[in-house]
C-alpha positions in Angstrom: -2.2 -13.7 7.2 -3.9 -14.9 4.0 -3.7 -12.5 1.1 -7.0 -11.0 0.0 -7.9 -11.3 -3.7 -7.2 -8.0 -5.6 -10.9 -7.7 -6.4 -11.7 -7.9 -2.7 -9.7 -4.8 -1.7 -12.6 -2.5 -1.1 -12.1 0.3 1.5 -14.5 0.0 4.5 -14.1 3.6 5.4 -16.9 5.9 4.1 -14.7 8.9 3.3 -12.8 9.4 0.1 -9.3 7.9 0.0 -7.8 11.5 -0.1 -9.3 12.0 3.4 -7.7 8.9 4.9 -5.1 9.6 7.7 -1.4 9.6 6.9 0.5 6.5 8.2 3.4 7.4 10.5 6.3 5.7 12.3 3.8 4.1 14.7 2.8 1.8 11.8 5.5 2.1 9.2 9.0 1.0 10.0 12.2 1.4 7.9 13.1 -1.6 5.8 16.3 -2.5 3.9 14.8 -5.4 2.0 12.4 -5.9 -0.9 9.6 -6.1 1.7 8.6 -2.5 1.4 5.1 -0.9 0.9 5.4 -0.8 -2.9 5.8 -4.6 -3.1 3.0 -5.3 -0.6 -0.3 -6.9 -1.6 -2.2 -4.0 0.1 -0.4 -1.1 -1.6 -2.3 0.9 -4.2 -2.0 4.0 -6.3 -5.1 6.3 -6.5 -5.6 9.4 -8.6 -5.4 12.4 -6.4 -6.0 16.1 -6.8 -4.3 17.6 -9.9 -3.5 14.1 -11.1 -0.9 13.6 -8.4 -1.1 9.9 -7.3 -2.1 9.1 -3.8 -0.2 6.1 -2.3 -2.4 4.1 0.0 -2.4 1.1 2.2 -5.7 -0.8 2.1 -4.8 -2.9 5.1 -4.5 0.1 7.4 -6.7 2.4 5.2 -4.2 5.2 5.3 -2.1 7.3 3.0 1.7 6.7 2.6 4.0 9.7 2.1 5.8 9.7 -1.3 9.2 8.0 -0.8 8.1 6.1 2.2 6.6 3.4 0.0 10.2 2.6 -1.1 11.9 2.5 2.3 9.2 1.4 4.8 6.8 -1.4 5.6 4.5 -2.5 8.4 4.1 -5.8 10.2 1.2 -6.7 7.9 3.4 -6.9 4.7 2.4 -9.8 2.6 3.2 -10.9 -0.9 0.3 -11.9 -3.2 0.0 -14.6 -5.9 0.5 -12.1 -8.7 4.0 -11.1 -7.4 4.9 -14.7 -6.5 4.3 -15.5 -10.2 6.4 -12.5 -11.4 3.7 -9.9 -12.2 3.8 -6.6 -10.3 2.4 -3.7 -12.3 3.0 -1.3 -9.4 6.7 -1.9 -9.6 7.0 -1.7 -13.4 
């Protein structure tokens, strides 16, 4: 899978990100490596209601439960050029 440029990660769903479905164990699997959702090219934070961040996967266009982004990943996990060069603002 070829990483999509960050500027190209536009949701194709019409509804707001807050209305995306939650990703469950059918998609996310436990991981004990650095290959977890938070380090994935498709992982993003979005401002949610009451300023609580919504964690989202733009590959599956679904929401990730808080905490699962640290311990789970899907089969589509991919590292992008920014992280290969040592820059990962989501992890900072």
